N, C-alpha and C positions, 0 to 999 in steps of 0.2 A: 533417529537421533536421539542420544542420551539427553537427560536434562542438565546434568553437571559434569565437570571434567576436572582431573587432576591438573595441577600446574605442570607436570611433566607431559601430559597429553597435549595441553594446549601449545606448550613450548615446541613440542615436535611438530605441531600442525603449521606454526607460523616461522619455523626454522631459527629459533633463538634457544639459548641455554635456560635450563630450568632456574639456574641461580639468578639470571637477569629477570626472569618472569616474576619470581618472589620478590626481588628488590622493587620492580614496579609496583607489585602489589603493596608492599609496605610504605612506598612513597605516595600511594593513594592514586595512582595513575589506572590502576586496575583493580575493580571491585571483587572482592572474594566474599564467600560465606564459609563459616567454620562448622564442622561435623561436631557431633557430641564428644569426639575424642579430640578436637581442635585442629583437625587437618583442614587445610584449605581446599576449597571446591570452587570451580568457576562455572557459572551458568552458560549454556550455549550463546544466548543472546548477548552476553557481556563478553564472551570471546570475539564474537563477530563485531561488537561495538569498538572493542579495543584495537582489533586488527585494522579496521577502517580508520579510527582516529590516529593511529600510529604509522598509517601507510605501510603496513607489513602486508606482503601478500601471503596468502594461504597455500603453502606449498604441499601440504598433506590433507586435502579435503576429505578423504576418507575418514580420517581419525575424527572429524566433527560430524561425520554423517552426511557428507555432501559429495557422494561419488559422481554425481553428474557434471560436476566441475571438471573432471578428468576430460570431458568431451568438449570443453571450451576451446574454440578455435582463435588464433591470434588475430586481433584486430585492433586498430587505432581507435581511440574514444570517438574522434571526430568522424570515424567511418561506421559508427555502430548502426545507422539507419540502414546503409547499404548493406552491411553484414546481416542484419535481421531480415531484410527483405530477400535476400538471398536464401536464408534457412526456411523461411515461410514458403517461398515459392517451390522449394524442393521437399517441403513437408517434413522437415528435421525437427521433430518436437523435443527430444532430449538435448540436442545441440541448442535450440532456442531457449530452453530453461536454463542452460549452462551460460548462454550470453547475458541473459537479464541478470542472473546471479552474480556473474563476473563484473557486470557494470556496477552494480550495487557495492560489491566488495572493494571495487577500486575507489569508491567514495562518491559516485554519483547518487543523488537522493533518489528515493523511489518516486517522489513528485516529478523530478526532472526527467526519469526514464519514461513515465507515462506521457509527459507533455512532449518528449522529444522523439526517440526512436519508435516507440509504440504509436503514438498519435500520427506520426508522419507516415509510417508504413501502411498502417490500416487505411489511411486516407488513400494511399495509392492503390492498395488492394481493391478498395471500393470502387475506384474508377475503372477496373478491369471489367466490371458488369457491362459498360458501355461499349467496349471494344472487343471484348472476347466471348460475349454471350454466355452460353451454359458453362463453358469451361471457366469464365471468369467468376461465376456465381460460385462453383463449388470450390474454386481456389480461395476466394474470400471467406466462405464458411469454413474451410479447413483452417485457414489461418487465424480466424477468430478463436476456434477451439484450442489451436496450438498456443496462441497468446494467453488465453485464459488459464491453461495449465501452467504457463511460465510465470503469470502473475500470482497464481495460487502458491506456487513454489516460493516464489519470493516474499510473499505475505508470511510464509512459515518461519522465514529467518528474520523479518523485520520485526523486532520486538520492542516492547516499552523499556526506556532506559532503566537500569538497575541502579539501586542505591547501595548495594553490598549488605543489606539487612534481610532477615528471614521473614519480616513481617511488613512489607512495602504497603504504602497507602494505596488504596482501590483507585483505578484509573477512572477518569470522567467517561460517562457513557454517551455514545452517540448512536443515533438509529436513523436508517434512512433507505431510500430506495427510488424507483423510477415510478412514475404515475400510471394509472390505468391506461391501457392501450399502447404503452411504450414497451417494445419488446427487447430493447438493447441491453446486453449484459455488461460490457466493458466498462461503460461510465461509472456505474455504481461500484464495481470491483476496483476500479482506479481510486475512486473516493475513499472506499474502505481501506485500501492499501496506504493511501496518504494518511488518513487519520490514525491508522495503526502506528505508522512511523513518528507521528506527532505525539504519542503517548496516550491516545484514547482507546477505550474497549468498544469497538465498532461492531454493531450488529446490522448486518446488510440484509434487508427484505428482498432485494432483487427487482427485477422487472415487473411491470403490470401490477404494481401495488396500490389498491384503492387508498385514497386519503383516509377512509375510515378505519382501514388497517392500520396505517401508520399511526393515527391518533390511538387506537387501542393499544399498540405496542408501545408508545409513548407512556401511556398511563401505568403500564406494567413495570417498564425499566426506569422511568423517571429520568430520561436522558437530559443533560444540559445543551446538548446541541443535536439537531435533527438535519437531515438533507434530502432534497428532491433533485434528481437529475432527469432533464427532460429533453431527450435527443429528437423528439418528433413534435414539431410546432403544434400541430393539431391536438396532441395529447395533453397540453398544458392545462391543468386544472382552471376552472373558472374561478373568479373571485368568491363567489358564494360556497363553493365547495371547499375553499380553503379556510372558511370561517371557524370551524371547529379546531383546526391546527393552530390558527393564530390565537385563538382563545387559550389553547394550551401553553403557547409561548408566553402570553402575558401572565397567566395564573402561576407558572413555574420559573419565570425568569430565565427562559431558555431562549435559544437563537435558532433560526432555520436558514441553512445556506442552500441556495439554489443555483443551478447552473445548467449549461446545455443550450442547445439551438433554440429550444422552446421558450426559455426565458430571456435569452439574449435578443432573439428577434421581437419578442413581445413582452417587454419588462412588466413586472408587477407594479402595482401602486406603491410608492415608497412606504416602508413600515420600519419603525426603530428597531425591530428584532429580526429583521430579514436582510440577509447579506448576499449579494450576487457575486459570484465567483466565476470567470471564464477560464480557468486553467487550474491544474493541480498545484502549481507552484503558488499561485495566489491563494488558494485554499490553505496550503501549508502555512503561509505567512499569517493568514487570519486566525488559524486554528492555534498556532504557536503563542500569539498574543492572548487569545481567548484562555488557553490552559494556564497561562502564567497569571492572568487576572483572577481565574477562578480558584487557584491554589492559596 
């Protein structure tokens, strides 16, 4: 996809007139940047934001570099989980990406997509281990990879809100991952996607990340927010292991968000700079307030 588009291209992509688009830009509803010659240009992420905010369907996704949307199969939003499960069971990766992107373009938040269809369907797929044996295992593994592809594609279109200036303020940094021994990928990807949607510059260290590595990354990037997602109870770091991380929080006035089965089933000792979130929606609400207070 290109970085910026002309008003004519964006107008074509959402099925409106170029004059209407320019009027909305003049009214401040649509943020534009100006070239050296004074011509209006619209960033990709601003075009997506405007389409979602205005409830305008993207009828020419190819113009915006989203050809996979042509493979989006019609479904009602309340049936998204069933539609996603069907696609994953049939191994349709392109259609899965199209469904997730389509849901987002319809106005569903990335956090709600993670908490809703993705979480529900992956829980169902995981249960197939018990009843389908080896076949259930490979179907679940394939589904995980397919969902990861879809979430990565979604993450590429979920951008930081634009201000219409060519010199935006840097986004607050967030760094995190899953602790040593935790092999799960989806949770940290979902967190990174949610943080991205809330306007943070997220650095996902992924699964099996030693606390020492997270602290080292924190000293390099100086994040205001860190996260730990623990999907396996036995891999939850012991209090002594967390000491260097808690010291960083106190020294740099940062916060640590924790979540997942490991922290929910075995809560940490209360700490003023540690926040437990048990869903992406709760995380989004917390981070939204955190970003506002930090700006």
